[in-house]
N, C-alpha and C positions, 0 to 999 in steps of 0.2 A: 367947504369946497377943498380945502387943503387936505382933509382927512380922506376924502374921496380919492384925491390925487395919489397919496401915498398907497391906498389900498390897491389902486389900479397898477402902481409901479411893482409892488409887492407880487401881485398876481402874475403880472407879465414876467417877473424874474423867475418866479416858480416854474411858469410854463417853459421858459427858455431853458433853465437847468434840466428840466424833465427831459425835454426834446433832445439836450445835448447828450445826456447820459443814456438815452434811448439809442441815439445814432452811435455813439462809441461802442455800446454794447452789442448792437446788431453787427457792425463792422467787424468787430473781434470775432463774433461768431461765425461770420461768413469767410473770414480769411484765416481762421486758426486751422492748424492740421487736424484732420479726421481722426483723433485717437480717443477712445473710451478708456479712461482709466477706472480701474475698481474703486469703489467707495472707501473701502477698508485697504489702506496702503500697507499696513502691517502684514497684510497675507500675501502680497505680491511675491515675496520670495519663496513662498510655499506652492505656488501654482505657475511654474514658467510655461507649462503647456496650455494655458488658458486660452480658448479660442482655437486651438489646433486639434483637429479630428483624425484620429488614427484609424477609426473603425473601417472606413471603405478600403484603405490600402490593406490593412490586415486580413479583411474579408476575401479580397481578391487573390492575395498572395498565398495564404495558408494552404489552400487546397493543391497548389503546384510545388509544395516542399515536402520531400520524402524522408522516411527514416531508413537508413542503410545499416544493415546488420552483416557483418562478415565473420567468415570462419576461416582460420588459416592453422598452419602447423608452424608454430614459431621456431625461429633460428636462433643462433646466439645473439643475446640481447647486449648491446653496446651503449645502452642508453638513448638511443634513437636521437631525436630532434630536441630534447629538452635541455634547456640551460636554466640558470638561476633567474634570469629576467624574463625572457621570451620563451614561448612555448607554441608549438603546433598541437592543436587540442582536439583532434579527431579521434585518436586511438584511445577511446573510453573502455576500458576492459571490464567485462562482467562474467562471472560465472568460471574464471580461471585465474591463475595467478601468471602474469605475463613472463616471469622468470622460469616457469616450468615447462618442460618439453612434452607437451601434449596438445590436443586440439584446443585452440583458443577462439574465443569470440569477442569482437569490439563493435563500436557503432559510431554512426556519424549522420551527416545529413546530406541531401542532395537536392537540386532544383531541376524541375521538369522544364524543358525548354523547348519541346514540340509535342503536338498531340498524338504521334505515332512512336513516342516512348524513348526519346533521347534525353538522358539525364547527365547533368554536369556536377561534379563534386571535386573534392581535393585528391590529389596523387596519394598523400598519406593516409587517406580514409581506406583506400582500396588495395594499397601496394602489398603484393605477395599473397593476396586473399585467394583461398581455394574456392570459396563459395561467396557470392554476394546476393543477398536477399533485400528486395526493396519492399518496405511497407508504406502503402499509401495513405492519404489522410482519412479514406473511408474505411480503413483497416484491412483491406484485402492485400495481398502480396504476391510478388512475382520475382524469378530469378533473372538477374542481370548478367550481361557479358560485358567485357571490356572493349570498346572500339579503339581506344588508344589512350595514351598517358603523355604528359609532358613534366618531368621532374623539375626542369628550370623555372617553371612558373607554378608548380604544385597543383596542376589541374589534371582531372581524368574526365574522359567522356565514357558514359555507360549507355547499354540499350536493353530496353525490356520489350517483349513482344506484346504490346497492347496498343489499342486504338482509342481514339476520342478522349485523350487524358487532358485534364486542366493543366495549363502550362502558365509560366510567368513571362511576362514580354520584357524585352531587352529595353533599358534605358541608354543613356549616354554619360559615361562617367567623366568626360571631359568638361561637361556643364555642371557637374557637382561643385557646390560652393560650400566653403567652411563656415559652419555655423547652421547650415539647413539640417531639418529634422529628417531622421532615417528610422528605419525598422529593421530588426535583425529577427529572421524567422528561422528556426531550427528545432532540434530534439536534444536539448542538455540533459545529461544525467537519466537518459531514457525517458524523459518527460516529452511526449510527442507533441508537435504543433504549438511550440512555445513562441510567443512574440514579446520583443522587448523594444524599448525607444531609447533614442538619444540623439546627439547631433554630430555632424561631421567635425571632427577636432583638428584635422590636418590632412594634407594630401601628399603623395610622393614620399612616403615613409620607406627607408630601407633600414631593416632591423637585423639583417645577416642571419636569417634562420633558415632560409632554403639550402639544404645540403645537396647541391647538383653536382655529381662526380665530374662533369664536364667543365666546371666552374664558369657556368653560363647563366647562372640564376639571374633572373629579372625581378626585382623587387621594386615596386612603387606603390605600396599599399595605401588605401583609404583608412585613415585612423578615426575611430569613433568611440564614443562613450556609452554605447548601447551595450547592455550586459550580456555577455556570451560565456560559455563554459564547456568544458569537456563534452562532446557529442554535437556541438553547434558546428564543427568544422564540415564545410561544404554547403553549408545552408545559404539563406538568401540574405543580401543587404539591399533593401528597397527604399525608394523615395515616397513621398506622400501620394504620389499618382499610382503607386503599386509597380513601378518599373523596376527592374533588376539593374542595381548599379554596381554590385560587387559580390564576391563569393567569400564568405566568412572563413578565416584561415588560421589565425593566431591570436594570442593574447599576450599581454604584458602582465608577467606575474611572478612573484616570489614563492608562490605556494603552490602552483598548478591550477588554480581556480581563479575566477574573475577578480581583477583587483583594480579596475577603472578604466582600461583601454583595450580595445580589440582592433584587429587589423584585417582588411578585406582586398581581394585582388580585384582591381578595377575591371568592369565588365567589357570595357573596349579591348582588353587584353584577352579576356575570357572569349568573346566573339572570334578574334583572330585564331586563337588556338583551336578551338572546337571546329572552325571552318576548315583548318589545315587537317585535322584529324579525320574528318569526315571524307575530304577530297583525296588526301594523299596517304593516310595512315600515320602520318609523323609530321612534326612541326617543322615548317620551313623557316629557318632562322637566317636573318639578313644580318650583316655585319658593315658597320660604317668604317671602322678602323681608326678610331681615336682613342687615346687614353684620357679620360676626362678627370679633371680636378675642381674641387669646390673653390670658388672665388674667395677672396680676400683683400683687404686694402692694398697690400704690397703688390699682388698680381694684377690689380686693377690699375696700380700706377704704371707698372711695367708695360700694360696693354694701352697705355694713354688714355685711360677712363677716368671720370671724376669720382665715381663710385663703384662698388663691387656689383656685377650683373653678370648673368649668364653663366657659362661653363668654360673654364680655362682649358685649352688644349695642351696637355703636358707632353704628348707624343702623338705622332702620325706613323702608322704602320705602312711600309712600302708595299705597293701592288693592291691596295685597297681602294675602296670607293672614295675615302677622304683624300687619299693621296693624288687619285686620278683627278679629283675635282679642285685640287690646288691649296688644299688646307695645310697649314704648316704649324709647327710647335710654337705657342705663344699666342695663336689666335684665341678669341673669346666668342663661342657660338651663343646666340642670343634667342634665335627662333629656329624651329624646325617645322617645315609645312605651314608656316605662318603663326604657329603656336609658340608662346614664350616658354623657354626653359630656363630654370632657375638652379636645378639640382641634378646631380648624377642620375638618380632614379627617374626623373622626369625624361631625361635624354634617353635612357634604356627603354622606358616604355614606349617613347615615340619610334624608336628604331625598331623595338620588338613587334610593333604593329605592322611592320612591312615584311615582305619576301624578297629574296633574291631576284633582281631584275627590275624592282620598283624603283622610281625616281624619288627623290627626297630634295625639297627646297631648303637651303641652309642660308641663314643670315648670319654673319659673324663680323666682329671688329678686328681690324689689324692696324697697329699704330694709331689708334683712336678714330680710323675710317670704317664706316659701315659698308659691308661688301655683301653681295648675293651670288650664289652659285647653286647648281643642281647637280647632285651626285646619284649615279646609278648603282644601287647597293648590290653587293656581292655575297655568295656564300663562304663558308669557311675555306673552301679550296681556291678562293680567289676568282670565281667566274660568277656569272648571272643566272645560271641555270639551277632550276628546281631539282633536288635530289630525292633519289628513291630512299626508302627505309632501310634497305640494305647498305647503301652508300654512308647513310648518316650514322649506322650503329657500328660500322666496320671500324676496328682499331687494329692493333698489333697482331693479335691472333684472331680470326674469324670464328673458330670454335669456342672460345672463352670470353673475347673481349676484354682484355686486360694487358697491362703493362707491367713486365716483371723485371727484377734484378736480382744477382746472386747475393745472399746474405753474406755479410762481413764476418770475419773471424771474431770480431769484438761482439757482433750480435749474437752469434752462436754461443760464444762465452756466457754472455749475460742471461740468455735464454736457456741455458744449459741443454742445448741440442747439438746433435753430430752433423746435421744436414739441414739444408734450408734454402728456399727461394723466396723472396719478398714480393707481395703484391702491391706494387706502387700506385696503380691507378686501375680503376674499373669503370667501364663504359655503362652509362644507364641503358636499360633494355637487354643487357647481355646475359649470358648463361650465369655467370657468378653473381650478378645483381638480383638476378630472380630467385636465387636460393639464399640471399642474405649475407653473402661473404663480404666482410668489411675490408676497406683498403688499409693496408699495413700488416695483414694477416701473413704469417710466414708459413709457407707450405713445406713439411718435412718428408711427407710420403704420398704418392699417388698410387692407388691400387696396391698399397702395402710395400711400394718400392721406394726406397729414400731417393731423394732427389737433392743435387747439389749444384746445378746449373740450370740456367734458363734454356739451354739446348736440350737438356734431359727432360724438362717439362714439355717443351714443344714436341720432342719426339713421341713421348707417351701419350699426349692428346692426339696427335696425328694419326697414330696407329691404332687407336681405340676405337671401336664402333658401338659399344654398348655403354654400361654403367660405370662411371668413374667415382671412386671414393677418394676424398682428399682429407688428409690428416695434418693437423698443424698447431701452432701457438699464435697467441695474440700477446704483443708487448702490453703490459699493464693488467693482464689477467692471468689467473692461475689455471693449470690444467691443460689438458688438450682438447681440441675441438674437431669435430667432423662433419663433413659436407658431401652430400651424394647429388649426382646430376648425370643426365645422359650426354 
């Protein structure tokens, strides 16, 4: 009897243990996160993209990315945009030495944005090109014309007379997240239709690479680790939905080729620029009127904040939208149109997406208190009107678009010249810019006549109706240089 009793207890205990373990296991299964880890953990580091399918996005975008080939007559080469760290990488030369004075070919990439032939690319890909050939993914080609350019964002809009073209849909660069997968599509080293993958490494990068003569450059790059190289400039950066989120423009490099990071112009800037170029022929630039400064602990304490956030207003220019809205030196801007701003590039990007006359909602701290105002943005002349192309490109001399000053006696002595007028500033889109004259160039002769003053330059230009030949020197370079223009 006792033996049977113990057998019964043992059986009951076994059943209880089994039921308990089953219950615990079932509960863990139902409540655990739905994550399928690979069986071989050692391989995890070698397959970071496991489960990510790049094929649909690549297939959708590749037909809408074109190869751009340009032919130009080279001007005096001053080193272009290259510096030891960052490089604009579209001017991939082939078939010619870029330092030789002869027909020169280079190549880059572009993105079709409409079925009737509009193509966006970088300004430095087509700058000063005499001929622009577009090679499509199906190998047929067409000659493009330039609709407009914007050196301050390094963008250009082209047009080909074609119909029913495959094009890339716009995404929203504001919704791009650091860490998300992206594809870079372009034509590096003349290798057409090349796709590489990476992640978004950072947003709002300013690398001081766009050399805009008006000092109005807008840099708020999307940084990625997708491999890009010379020839990729103007190509597409897309998300996994195949939507355009940026135009590839620059690389971080000590060698001139890919070294880990690339930079793309956010598509929201691209959309605004090309919309202006198609509607007005020139970009309508809005100005807020603040001098931004990156925050730190000291500035945060001065502003009555517990930690650094937003953008410190170092100065407010009189007569601007910011001054009219009541912003003051020492304020800290934290939001523009409801979007958080944490860096100067982000602020420039937000303002750069507006036109004169547009309203902008601004949230800022003053003495630790949050305030909200609305500013009506203005143009460079201090009003809210849209400007014509002629008004925007006009500077000191309408014929040349440049600011001059008389060369000093010391400059003449150092350069071993008897005459000279220095070109201090050149307006983008002007006559001198179009033929590649660099700022700092010293004019010694115009049409073989020595010039010693700004007045003489002005007089010769004003009274000349035909071709002008400019002779001069450039500090840091040997020999004389010549430019001709109408």
